[in-house]
C-alpha positions as CSV (number, residue, x, y, z in Angstrom):
1,X,-30.1,72.2,-204.8
2,X,-32.7,71.9,-207.5
3,X,-35.2,73.0,-205.8
4,X,-33.1,75.4,-203.4
5,X,-32.0,77.1,-207.0
6,X,-36.0,77.5,-208.6
7,X,-37.0,78.8,-205.3
8,X,-34.6,81.7,-205.1
9,X,-34.5,82.7,-208.7
10,X,-38.3,83.1,-208.7
11,X,-38.2,85.3,-205.5
12,X,-35.8,87.0,-207.9
13,X,-38.2,87.7,-211.0
14,X,-40.7,88.5,-208.0
15,X,-38.5,91.1,-206.9
16,X,-37.8,92.5,-210.5
17,X,-41.5,92.7,-211.3
18,X,-41.9,93.9,-208.5
19,X,-40.1,97.1,-209.4
20,X,-41.2,97.3,-212.6
21,X,-44.9,98.1,-210.7
22,X,-43.9,100.1,-207.6
23,X,-42.6,102.6,-211.0
24,X,-46.1,102.3,-213.1
25,X,-47.6,103.7,-209.1
26,X,-45.5,106.6,-209.8
27,X,-46.5,107.0,-213.2
28,X,-49.7,108.6,-215.0
29,X,-51.0,107.5,-218.2
30,X,-49.0,109.7,-220.4
31,X,-45.8,108.6,-218.9
32,X,-46.1,106.0,-219.9
33,X,-45.0,106.8,-223.3
34,X,-42.7,109.3,-222.4
35,X,-39.9,109.0,-225.1
36,X,-36.5,110.9,-225.0
37,X,-35.6,110.9,-228.2
38,X,-37.3,109.5,-231.1
39,X,-34.4,106.6,-230.6
40,X,-34.3,105.8,-227.1
41,X,-37.7,103.7,-225.9
42,X,-40.6,104.3,-224.2
43,X,-41.5,102.4,-220.7
44,X,-44.3,101.2,-222.9
45,X,-42.3,100.0,-225.5
46,X,-40.0,98.2,-223.1
47,X,-42.6,96.3,-221.9
48,X,-44.2,94.7,-225.1
49,X,-40.5,93.9,-226.0
50,X,-40.3,91.6,-222.7
51,X,-43.9,90.2,-222.7
52,X,-42.4,89.2,-226.1
53,X,-39.9,87.6,-225.2
54,X,-41.4,86.5,-222.3
55,X,-44.1,84.7,-224.5
56,X,-41.7,83.3,-226.4
57,X,-38.7,81.6,-224.5
58,X,-41.2,80.6,-221.8
59,X,-44.0,78.9,-223.9
60,X,-43.2,75.1,-224.2
61,X,-39.9,75.9,-222.2
62,X,-39.1,72.4,-222.1
63,X,-39.9,71.4,-225.1
64,X,-39.4,73.7,-228.3
65,X,-36.3,76.8,-229.6
66,X,-37.5,79.5,-227.1
67,X,-37.3,81.7,-230.6
68,X,-41.5,81.4,-231.3
69,X,-41.4,81.0,-235.0
70,X,-44.3,83.3,-234.5
71,X,-42.4,86.1,-232.7
72,X,-42.1,89.9,-234.4
73,X,-39.6,90.7,-231.8
74,X,-38.8,93.8,-234.4
75,X,-42.8,94.8,-234.3
76,X,-41.9,94.6,-229.7
77,X,-39.7,98.3,-230.1
78,X,-42.9,100.2,-232.4
79,X,-45.0,101.7,-229.7
80,X,-48.7,98.8,-230.0
81,X,-49.5,99.4,-226.6
82,X,-51.2,102.3,-226.5
83,X,-53.0,102.4,-222.9
84,X,-51.8,101.7,-219.4
85,X,-54.7,98.9,-219.2
86,X,-52.7,97.4,-221.9
87,X,-49.7,97.3,-221.1
88,X,-50.5,96.0,-217.8
89,X,-52.2,92.6,-219.6
90,X,-48.7,92.9,-221.9
91,X,-46.8,93.0,-218.7
92,X,-49.0,90.0,-216.0
93,X,-49.7,88.0,-219.0
94,X,-46.0,87.9,-219.9
95,X,-44.7,87.4,-216.3
96,X,-47.6,84.5,-215.4
97,X,-45.8,82.5,-218.4
98,X,-43.3,83.1,-216.9
99,X,-44.0,81.4,-213.2
100,X,-46.0,79.5,-215.6
101,X,-42.9,77.8,-217.1
102,X,-40.4,78.0,-213.7
103,X,-43.8,75.7,-211.9
104,X,-43.0,72.9,-214.7
105,X,-39.2,72.8,-214.1
106,X,-38.8,69.9,-211.2
107,X,-35.6,67.8,-209.9
108,X,-36.6,64.7,-212.8
109,X,-36.5,67.6,-215.6
110,X,-34.0,69.3,-214.4
111,X,-31.3,68.2,-216.8
112,X,-33.2,68.6,-220.2
113,X,-31.6,70.3,-222.3
114,X,-33.2,74.5,-223.6
115,X,-32.1,75.2,-226.4
116,X,-33.2,79.6,-227.6
117,X,-32.2,80.8,-232.1
118,X,-31.0,76.5,-232.0
119,X,-28.8,76.5,-229.5
120,X,-28.2,75.0,-226.5
121,X,-28.6,75.4,-222.7
122,X,-29.2,74.2,-219.6
123,X,-31.8,74.9,-217.9
124,X,-29.5,77.1,-215.2
125,X,-28.5,78.8,-217.6
126,X,-31.9,79.7,-219.9
127,X,-32.2,80.3,-216.7
128,X,-30.0,83.0,-216.0
129,X,-29.7,83.9,-219.4
130,X,-33.3,85.7,-218.9
131,X,-33.5,86.9,-215.3
132,X,-30.3,89.1,-216.9
133,X,-32.2,90.1,-219.3
134,X,-34.8,91.1,-217.4
135,X,-32.9,92.6,-214.8
136,X,-31.4,94.7,-217.5
137,X,-34.5,96.1,-219.4
138,X,-36.6,96.8,-215.9
139,X,-33.9,98.6,-214.3
140,X,-34.3,100.7,-218.0
141,X,-38.2,101.4,-216.6
142,X,-37.3,102.6,-212.9
143,X,-34.3,104.6,-214.7
144,X,-36.5,106.0,-217.3
145,X,-39.3,106.3,-214.7
146,X,-37.4,108.4,-212.3
147,X,-35.7,110.7,-214.8
148,X,-39.7,111.6,-215.4
149,X,-40.6,111.8,-211.0
150,X,-37.0,113.8,-210.5
151,X,-37.7,115.0,-206.9
152,X,-41.2,113.2,-206.9
153,X,-39.5,109.7,-206.9
154,X,-40.6,107.3,-204.2
155,X,-37.0,105.3,-203.4
156,X,-37.7,101.5,-204.7
157,X,-35.0,101.0,-202.6
158,X,-33.1,102.6,-199.9
159,X,-33.1,105.9,-199.7
160,X,-31.1,108.6,-200.8
161,X,-29.1,109.0,-197.3
162,X,-31.0,106.2,-196.0
163,X,-28.1,103.5,-196.3
164,X,-27.3,104.3,-192.3
165,X,-31.0,103.7,-190.6
166,X,-31.3,101.2,-192.7
167,X,-28.0,98.8,-191.9
168,X,-28.8,99.8,-188.2
169,X,-32.6,98.5,-188.8
170,X,-31.5,94.8,-190.1
171,X,-27.9,94.5,-187.9
172,X,-30.7,95.2,-184.6
173,X,-32.6,92.0,-185.3
174,X,-29.5,89.4,-185.4
175,X,-28.5,87.2,-188.2
176,X,-31.8,85.3,-189.9
177,X,-33.0,83.6,-192.6
178,X,-34.8,85.6,-195.7
179,X,-34.6,86.6,-199.4
180,X,-32.6,90.7,-199.4
181,X,-35.6,91.9,-201.6
182,X,-38.3,91.1,-198.3
183,X,-36.7,93.4,-196.5
184,X,-36.6,96.7,-200.1
185,X,-40.8,95.5,-200.8
186,X,-41.7,97.1,-196.6
């Protein structure tokens, strides 16, 4: 069960990483820094926050509090990323930290207590907390990308008006094992 959970949650994180990357692919560099207004976050600011959170939560995941002393959360919401290359570098660095930490979790250490801001979590709770947090922000990234692209947006899931076709294809294959995100990545 523990191994099955870890494999499943890794697929979920990979899926949300994929959604962010497919959004970046549709946007030009200027789009990554667009803000609806002064109080809203650009995609670059959201990526910077995700990076800061990932580095803090997943560095020494099993042995230190997830809110590191060196983290400057307030700075994460400033326009510090200046280029697409820097955005991609931080994006990949944060995800690498996350996946390295998940790869270190196994049935032998699965009962380790994790602390975030001095609050105890099970590994399952800590992972689920971050999965919900990242999917929330990646949804924002996708939404901003979709607003920018308008009718030129390429759907990242089942395109509008294509649900019947998608379901017809799925049901024509018969029952099978797999992960829902595998179908949408094609």
